C-alpha positions in Angstrom: -47.3 8.8 -7.4 -44.1 10.8 -6.7 -42.8 13.3 -8.7 -39.1 12.0 -10.6 -35.9 13.5 -9.4 -33.9 15.9 -11.2 -30.3 14.6 -11.8 -27.5 16.8 -10.9 -24.9 18.0 -13.1 -22.0 20.3 -11.5 -20.1 22.8 -14.1 -16.4 22.2 -14.3 -15.7 25.7 -11.8 -17.6 24.3 -9.4 -14.4 22.6 -7.9 -12.7 25.5 -7.6 -15.4 27.7 -6.4 -15.6 24.9 -2.9 -12.0 25.3 -3.1 -12.4 28.7 -2.2 -14.8 27.1 1.3 -13.1 26.0 4.2 -13.4 21.9 4.0 -16.0 21.7 6.8 -18.6 23.5 5.5 -18.7 21.2 1.8 -20.9 18.7 3.3 -23.6 20.7 4.4 -23.7 22.9 0.9 -23.1 18.9 -0.8 -26.4 17.7 1.5 -28.5 20.8 1.0 -28.0 20.5 -3.2 -28.7 17.0 -2.9 -32.1 17.5 -0.9 -33.5 21.0 -2.1 -32.7 20.4 -5.9 -33.5 17.1 -6.3 -37.0 17.5 -6.5 -38.7 20.8 -7.1 -36.1 22.8 -8.0 -38.3 26.0 -9.6 -40.5 25.8 -6.3 -40.0 29.1 -4.9 -38.9 28.8 -1.4 -38.3 31.2 1.4 -34.1 29.9 0.5 -35.0 29.2 -3.0 -35.4 31.7 -5.4 -35.1 32.9 -8.9 -32.7 35.7 -9.6 -34.8 39.1 -9.8 -31.5 41.2 -11.4 -29.8 40.2 -14.8 -26.9 38.8 -15.0 -23.9 36.7 -16.6 -26.2 33.6 -15.3 -29.2 34.7 -17.1 -32.6 32.6 -16.0 -30.9 31.3 -12.8 -31.8 30.1 -9.6 -30.2 30.7 -6.2 -30.2 28.6 -3.2 -29.0 30.1 0.0 -28.1 27.1 2.6 -25.6 26.8 5.7 -24.8 28.6 8.4 -27.2 31.8 8.3 -27.4 30.9 5.1 -24.3 32.2 4.3 -23.6 30.2 1.1 -25.2 30.9 -2.2 -25.9 27.7 -4.7 -26.6 29.2 -8.4 -28.1 26.9 -10.8 -30.7 26.5 -13.9 -32.9 23.5 -14.2 -34.6 22.2 -16.7 -38.1 20.5 -16.7 -37.6 18.8 -20.2 -34.5 16.7 -19.1 -35.2 16.4 -15.8 -31.4 18.2 -14.9 -30.4 20.3 -12.7 -27.4 21.6 -14.0 -25.1 23.6 -10.6 -23.6 26.8 -12.5 -21.7 28.3 -9.4 -21.0 28.5 -5.5 -20.7 31.6 -3.6 -20.2 32.6 0.1 -22.1 35.8 0.8 -20.7 38.2 4.2 -22.3 41.0 4.1 -22.7 43.2 0.6 -19.6 40.6 -0.8 -20.3 37.6 -3.0 -17.1 36.1 -3.0 -16.9 33.2 -5.8 -14.0 31.2 -6.3 -11.2 33.8 -6.4 -13.5 36.6 -8.1 -15.4 39.2 -5.1 -18.2 40.7 -6.3 -19.8 44.2 -4.5 -24.0 43.4 -3.8 
């Protein structure tokens, strides 16, 4: 019997984060979110891992996707409610992560 799907819930700021990313990448990001996070979002894989460093996102996970895995989708999953909350989407270039209009040095 297949495992029930997780519903995807997007934080309000995610639209602003996507606006900072070239539109041609939006479909690939959306496809990655839908295929990788609707089933077993808390199963660690090569491109899906829990954040190892403490952050403002608390106990969040990171999904790497897109060309060269340059996009990062940060999310939190709840097994009980079967929901995945998409918290932020950013673009990583070298040691810099851009989320919306904010830049972070990693």
